[in-house]
N, C-alpha and C positions, 0 to 999 in steps of 0.2 A: 462469387463476388465478395463474400465476407464469411468469416468463420462464425461459429455458433455463439461466440462471446459477444455480449452486448456492448462492450467497450469499443470493439472495432466495427461492429455491424451498424450501429446507429449513425455514425458519420457517413458511412457509405449510403445508407438509406436516405439521409438528408440530401446528399449530393445528387443522387438519382432523381429524387422528387423535385428538387429545385431546378435542376437542369431541364427536366420534363416540362415544368411550368413555364420556364423561360422560352423553350422552343414553341410551346402552345401560343405564347403571346408574341411570336415572331421576333424575338430578341436575338441579336448576334453575339451577345456575351454569354459566358458560361461561368459557373462557380466551381471552385475546387475546394474540397473539404478534406482535411486530414486530421488524424488523431495520434498524438504521441503522449500517452499519459505520464510517462516517466522520462526523465532526462538520462539517456544512456551514455552521455559523453562526460563521464566523471574522470577527472585526472587521477593518477595513481596516489597523489598526496591526499586527495579527498577520500578515496577508498580506504587508504591506510588509517586516516583519522576516524572514519566510521567504524572500521574494524576494531581499533583500539578502544573506542568508546563502548562498543558492544561487549568487548571482552572485560573491560573494567567494570561495567554494569553487572555482568554475570558473576564476576568474582565477588563483588560486594553483596550481591544477592545470596550467593552460596555461603558467604561468611556470616551473614546476618540471620539467615533462616533457622539453622539448627538451635541457636540459643533461644529463639522464640518458642520453639517446641518444648525445650527443656523448662522454660519458665512456666509455660502453660501446664505441663505435667506436674510441676512442683506445687502450683496453686491448687490443682485438683487433689493432690495428695494431702495438702494442708486442710482443705475443706472436707476431705473424705467423701468425694463426690461419687464414688462407686461403691 
């Protein structure tokens, strides 16, 4: 009925329980529950924008991180921390 993941299992459990209670109280209606945690209908433009944002973020991170290590090492050298 459902996979081991709680994201897909919980809505199925709620659906089964609610429909069982509705049948116990002689109701003719039934509930339908679904779960779609992510919107998978992304247009190619949106995907391209997300990709370029991630690439530019990673390039900025790669460019900014090594100088930080160098400054930290120079400060340690000035203080003679080792």
